[in-house]
C-alpha positions as CSV (number, residue, x, y, z in Angstrom):
1,M,98.9,28.0,-55.1
2,A,102.1,29.0,-56.7
3,N,104.3,26.2,-58.4
4,S,107.3,27.8,-59.5
5,P,110.3,29.0,-57.1
6,Q,110.0,32.4,-58.5
7,A,106.0,32.5,-58.0
8,R,106.4,31.1,-54.5
9,K,108.8,34.2,-53.8
10,R,106.5,36.5,-55.4
11,A,103.7,35.2,-53.1
12,R,105.6,35.6,-50.0
13,Q,106.5,39.1,-51.0
14,A,103.3,39.9,-51.8
15,E,102.0,38.9,-48.2
16,K,104.7,40.8,-46.6
17,H,104.1,43.9,-48.4
18,R,100.2,43.4,-47.9
19,L,100.7,43.2,-44.1
20,R,102.9,46.5,-44.1
21,N,100.5,48.3,-46.4
22,T,97.5,47.5,-43.7
23,S,99.5,48.2,-40.8
24,Q,100.5,51.8,-42.4
25,K,96.8,52.5,-43.5
26,T,95.6,51.6,-40.0
27,A,98.0,53.9,-38.3
28,M,97.0,56.7,-40.7
29,R,93.3,56.1,-39.8
30,T,94.3,56.2,-36.1
31,S,96.0,59.5,-36.4
32,I,93.0,61.0,-38.1
33,K,90.7,59.8,-35.3
34,K,93.2,61.4,-32.8
35,V,92.7,64.7,-34.4
36,L,88.9,64.3,-34.0
37,L,88.9,63.1,-30.6
38,A,91.2,66.1,-29.6
39,L,88.7,68.4,-31.2
40,K,85.9,67.0,-29.1
41,N,87.6,66.7,-25.8
42,E,90.8,68.6,-25.6
43,G,90.6,71.6,-27.6
44,K,92.1,73.7,-30.3
45,E,95.9,73.4,-29.7
46,A,95.9,69.6,-28.9
47,A,94.0,69.1,-32.5
48,Q,96.5,71.5,-33.9
49,A,99.3,69.1,-32.6
50,A,97.5,65.8,-33.6
51,L,96.8,67.4,-37.1
52,S,100.4,67.9,-37.7
53,T,101.3,64.1,-37.4
54,A,98.2,63.1,-39.3
55,I,99.3,65.4,-42.1
56,V,102.6,63.5,-42.0
57,S,101.2,60.1,-41.9
58,I,98.9,60.9,-44.8
59,D,101.5,62.3,-47.0
60,R,103.8,59.4,-46.2
61,L,101.0,56.9,-47.4
62,A,100.3,59.3,-50.6
63,G,104.1,59.3,-51.3
64,K,104.2,55.4,-51.3
65,G,101.3,55.1,-53.7
66,L,99.1,53.4,-50.9
67,M,96.6,56.2,-51.4
68,H,95.8,58.6,-54.2
69,S,97.4,61.9,-54.1
70,N,93.9,63.7,-54.6
71,K,92.4,61.6,-51.5
72,A,95.2,62.8,-49.4
73,A,94.5,66.3,-50.2
74,R,90.8,66.0,-49.7
75,L,91.4,64.3,-46.2
76,K,93.9,67.1,-45.0
77,S,91.8,69.8,-46.4
78,R,88.6,68.5,-44.4
79,L,90.9,68.0,-41.1
80,N,92.2,71.5,-41.4
81,K,88.8,72.9,-42.1
82,K,87.6,71.2,-39.0
83,V,90.4,72.3,-36.8
84,K,90.4,75.8,-38.0
85,A,86.5,75.9,-37.2
86,A,87.0,75.0,-33.8
């Protein structure tokens, strides 16, 4: 456990950031799953709409440094390929 006041504050901040980052990553994964479910059940138009929101969430995470930019590009490419193939 942190002993100095500065270290205690940094521990509090780190916990807040960890919770926020986890929440944003979970939201991004959910948006990806919505694209895949739309492809499976609803059709190409719904998948295209879900894809646009998923791309926004992926780009937001990559911009904040929560995900590597190459991983973001790979995810977007794979999703886009699946939607176009439908």
